[in-house]
N, C-alpha and C positions, 0 to 999 in steps of 0.2 A: 382510430388507431388499430392497426392489425395486431394479431397475437404476437408476432415476432417483434414488432416495435415495442409493444408493452413489456414483453419479456426482457428485451435489451435495456429498456429504461429502468425497470425494477432491479435487474441484476447490476446495472451501473450504479444505482443508488445504494444497493447493498455493499458493493465493493468500496464506495466512498465512505460509508459508515464504518466498515471494517478498518480502513486506513486510519480514520479518526480515533477509533477505540484502541487500536494497537499503538498508536502514537502516545496516547494518554497513559496506557498501561506501561509502556516502556519507560516513560519519564518517571512514573511512580516507582517502578522497580529500580531505576537508577538512583533515585533518592534514598530508597531503602538500602541499596548497596553502599551508598556513601555513608550511611549510618552504621555500617559494619555487619549487615545481614548477609551471610555467605550464600544463602539460598537465593537471594535476589540476583546474584550473578548469573545463575542458570536461567532465571526468568527473563533477564535482559536479553540474553542470547536467543531465547525462544521468541520473544516479542519482536526482536529486530529481524529475525529471519521471516517471520510471518508478515511483518510490515513490508519487507522487501518484495515478497510475493504478491501482496495486495497492490502495492504501488506499480508492479509490473502489469497487472491486470488493468489498473486504472489507466496506464499508458496506452494499452490496447484500445480502451474505450475512447480515449482522446484521438487516437488515429482514426477510429471508425467515424467519429463525429466530424473529423476534418476531411473525410473522404479518402483516406489513405488505405492501403492494403494492410492485412493482418501482420505481415512480416516486415513492413516498413519500420525503420527506427524512429523513435520520437525526435522531434526537433531539438537541437541543442544538446544531444546526448553526449557527444564527445567533448563538449566544453565543460561538463560537470565533473567535479572532483568530490567524491563521497568517501568518508573514512568511517 
């Protein structure tokens, strides 16, 4: 495996880990917010924004693995509705 391939694999794994960590943290913060903790509201916003950024990067890795260009949109992007 070349240096570039190893780097991309490791970076892709790291991004996938960050997505999982931030999803769990956001769920935990949402539970705290439901329990009445006002500080958790800010935490939910922070985790959600970071999660969105990491999911964007994960989509770029999916494009790379599918042989698409960097600026190509992920499949099914316009059929998704996220709130």
